[in-house]
N, C-alpha and C positions, 0 to 999 in steps of 0.2 A: 824749701817749703814756702818762704815768703813770696818767692818768684812765682810759684804755681799759683798759689792763693791771686797774686795780682792777677794772673793770666785769668782765671776763674771769674774774677771779677769783671774784667772787661769784657769777657765774652758775654755776663749776663746784662752789662750794661748794653751792649750791643745788640743783642736780643731785644730787650726792652725796648729800644727805639725803634725797632723795625716793626713792632706791634703797632696795632692802631690803636684809637684812643678806646677800644671796645675792650682791651685788657685793664679794665678799670681795677683800682685798689692798689697799684703800685703807683702812687702819685709821684714820689720822690725817685725818677728815673736815674740808675744809675747810682743811688746812696746806697751803700752797705748798710743794711737792717740787722744788726747782731741782738737787738734784744726781743725776745719773743713775744709775740702779742697776748694780751692778757685772756683768760679764762672766757669762753661765752657763757653771758650772764643767763639766768633762768626767767623764764617770762612766758605769759599766755599768748596763745595765739589770738589774733582779734579776728570778728565775724568776718567772713567774706563780703566783698560789695554785691556782688550777684553770680549768675552762673556764668562757666567759662573761664574763669580765673582759677591760678594754679599759683600755690604758695612756694616763696622764694626764701630760704630761712636766711635771718641777719649773719652780719659777719664784721670781723673788725679790719678795717683798712689804714693804709698808712699815709700821712701827706706831710707838709711842713712843719707841723706841731705835733708830728708822734702819731701814733693810733688813735682812729676815732671808729666810732660803732656806726654802721649802717643798717638802718632798722629793716627786720624781717617786714616782707611786705605781700600782698596777693598781686599778680601781675597776670595780665592776659597773654598768652603766649603768641609769637610772630604768626604761625601758621597753626592748624590742626595737626594734631600726631605728633608732637615736640613734646619732650619733658625737659625740666632744667636739671643741668648738673652743676651743684655749687662750687664754687671756686674755694682754694684751701691755701694756707702757706705750708711752704715745707721749707727743711734745712737743706740747705745744698751748698757745699763748698765755703762753708763757714759762716753761710750768710741765709737769711730768711728771706725766701722768694716766692711772690704771689702767682699762683697758677688760677688763670680766670675762669669763671663759669660759662656755660654756652648751653644752648638749646638745643637737642638732637633726638633722634628717633629712640634711642637707649640711654639710659644712664650711665656714664662715666665713673673713673676714678676720681675720688675727691678726700685723698688720704686718708681714709677711715674715721672722718670727724664726724661726730653722733651731733647733727644739728639740731634732733627732734623734729616731731611732727612728720615723721615717716622717711627721714632723712637718718638713717640708723646707722651710716658708717659707710655701706656698701647697697648698691642699689636704693628702690625708693619702696616705701609702702604705703604712700598715700592717696596713689590710684592709679588708674589705666585708661588708656584711651581704648575705644569700641566702637566700629562704624561712625568714625568721626566726633563722638562724644565722648568726655571725659567723666569717667566714672569715680567718684570719691570715697574713700575709706572713713566713714563718719566716727572710728576709732581716734582717728589722729587729725581730724579737720572739723573747725569751728563753722558749718555750714548750716547750722538749724535756724539761722535768722532770715532764710529766704526759702522760696520752694524750689527746692532741687530733688527731682525724683531717680535720678541716675546714681544711686549710691550703694553701698555695700557695709558691712562690718567685719572688719578682720582684726580680731586684737595683737597689737602690738605689746610685747613684753617691755616693761620699764624698767629700767636699771636703775635704781636710785645709788649705788656706788659710783656712778660715773663723775669724774671730776671735772668735766665739760672741757677738757683740753681742745685748744682751737689748731694747732697746727701737729705737721708730720716731719718724725725726724729729729734729730739734737736731743738735748736733755730732758726728758719728760714728756716727750712728742709721742703720737701715736707711732706704731711701728706696722701698721698696714701696709701691702705692697699689692700694685695692680694685679687682679686675677687676668688669666688668658682672655676671657670675655672683656674685662674692662681694657685690656692692650687692643683688642681687636676695634673697641667702640672709639677708641681715640685715632682709629684710621678713617673714622667716618667722615661724611659731611657734617660740618658743624654750624650754628645759625649764633652769632655773637649775640649780646643782649641789648634788648631795645632799646629805643631812646628814650623811654621813661625811665627803665634802670638806669642808663646812665645818668638821667636829670637827677634820679633818687639820690646815688651816691654824690653826685656834686652838690645837691642841698645839705646832705649829712655832713660833707667836709666843711662846710660855711657854718655850721651849727655848732658854737661854743659848748653846750652842753652834752653834745656828744663826744668829745675829746675825753680821751680815758684818763688824763691826767687830771681831769673837771670831775668826771663821774665814778672815778677809781673802779673801772669795771661792772658799775651797776646805772646803765643809763636809764634815764626818766622814761626816754623815747625809744624804748627797745623792739617795738613792733608797731606797724600802721596797716590799715584796711586797703590804703592806696599808696601808689609810689610818689614821695613828695610830700604828702601831707602830713604834717607834724605837728599840728594843733586840732582841737574840736573832739570828736566822736573817734571812735576806732582808733586809739593810742592807747599801748598798754605798757608798763613801766615793769623793769627788770625787777623781781625780788630782791628788797633790799635796797630799792633804790633812796637817795636822799630827796625827799619832797620839799625840804627847803633850799633845795641847791636852785641853780639857775633854771628860769621858766623853761620848760619844753620848748617852746617857739622861739627862743632868744636866740638871734642869728649871730654868728663870730665876726662882730664889726670892729673889735679891738682885739687882735689876737693876744695869747698870754704872753708874758716878758721870758719864760722860757718855754723852754723846750727847743609689683606689688608680690613680697615673696617671705610668708607669714614665719614667724619664729624667731625672728632676729629682735635684738633690744633696743628698746627707744629711749632715748635722754630724757630727764626729767624736765622738758621745756614746757610741757603745757602746764 
């Protein structure tokens, strides 16, 4: 059993090393992560910066000092017609492994994680493309600050009993498995995260206040209007965040000593 586990870990490490930097969030390549990521924080979606942006939910990434929060943010897609499939943590061979998000013509499998704002665990209820234009569901998108006419309103049922679990498999994780359609999407051509998305995660990894060991799962910077902008207007904090803790814009200069388909349920993130 120990030999089998070592073999699995070796395969995971080799697979991680063959991936490009776009498989972000798995910072500690080859390090077995046996501690589950914290629950997803509850936060409000900041206003959209302008037309053409698509919401990408926040997630827990892993670095040299443990888990850190990467704030949800609005992102301009790399090309028209693509949607964002969020990444997710999965329990494989006795360790937690990050499966990176990607852009593609259809929403793929993301572990059944209910990220909120239209990402209900399977599919996406926040909008759709038509004739090269993205149409926003105003029921789950905060777009009232700008003049966007390509909208509709389809109610998404909010499940107030959701525990905001952030990983698939293992003890306490989601049990959702890929559907036939999601398995087909996995074989489609995908586009990796944009340069701004990569910069956004890197900036989060250097921010002391975003470490789970510091914010205890309730980051002051839970979401931002634009990638990499962690101060000023357009910043929303997690519910119950400690406003007396580290300043939202504080950088990690000194490391710590240790360490659309109606009817589905929406997590209480809004």
